C-alpha positions, 0 to 999 in steps of 0.5 A: 897242445900249444904251438911251440910243443906241436912244432917241436914234436913235428920237427922231431917226428919229421927227422925220424922220418927223414933218417928212416929214409936215408937208412932204407935207401942204403939198405941191401934187402929191398928184395930177398930170395923166397925160400919157401920151396927150398928152406935148406939152401947154401946160397942166399941172394938179396938185392937193394937199390945199389947192388946185389949181394950173395951170402953162403952158408959159411957166412961169407957175403959177397956184393956187387954193385950195379955198374950200369943203369942202362940195363935196369928197368925203368921203374927201378930207376924211377924208385931210385929217383923217388927216394933220392927226391925225398931225402933232399927234400926232407934235409932241406926241410929240416934246415928250414925248420931249425931256423922256424922253431919258435923257441929259438931267436935269430936276430929280429925275425918276426913271427910271421916270418917263422909262420912262413918257414914253418909252413914251407918245412911242413910241405917239404916234409909232406912231399918227401913222405909221399915220395918215399911211400911211393917209391916203396910201393912201386918197388913192392909192386914190381916184386909181386908182379914178378913173384906171381910170374915166377910161380906161374912158370913153376906150375907150368913145369918151367922149374928154375926159370928164375928165383923168386924174391919177396919183400925185404926189410928196407920196404918196411923201413921205408913205409914207416919212415915215409909215414913219420915224415908225413905226419911231421909234415901235417904237424908242422903245418898245424903249428903254422896257424898258431905262429901267425900274429892276430891282426887288430882290426879297427872299425871306423865310427862315425860321429853325426851331430844331433839334430840337423846335419850341418856342414862346415865349409872353409873358404878363402879370407876376403879381408874387412869389408867396410860397407855392409851390404843392405837387404832389399825388401818390398818398398825399399829403395836404395838412395841415389847418388849425387855427382860427388858420389854422395847418397842424397836421402829424401827429406820428410817433405818429399813424401807430402 
């Protein structure tokens, strides 16, 4: 799979995941009334993150929002926070991903900058998906706990103490949406590797002269020396100078 195809598919999958998170958060059917013991009822109740609704057999539905957050359980408020954080990160990731697409050129943006933006959006999608999955799972755990507590009270003869609630359709939408956002983020991270430009590495080559290693040194120019240095050997002595500065060389009669 090419880098562009992986990036585009990751963007589309993550977009569906973020849209699903928004829909799941806005839905009212996070928990629905269990009708196992009373299949025929005139009132059907269901609740969401923002309001609780009652639907009558005549088809009339009345919803009442939660006017205060102080009376809500702490876990309920945590679920709200997780879903909101997931939506915000997902939307930011979409904006970053649009500018990071390889098929879109904006000015003189280099591939390395697009790779960094792709990786950033992928991490945002992964965190958004984890937030959505965690929030839905926490709410589902609350429903399971309350359901079995209500069931145990009913078996003890304390009937009609409270209604039992089971999973609503919003939970399944949230699980699927979080999974799509997570998969889209992973695909974006994989596409980031293909966008990184390959750096050319040059290896230094040392050239050695054949034979003896000769080092050349450059020194300051000393100019022309009119007098050449003479080598001193065995039996050779420099001629003495006279008073006027001239050298006096011995004649052949001096050696007799």
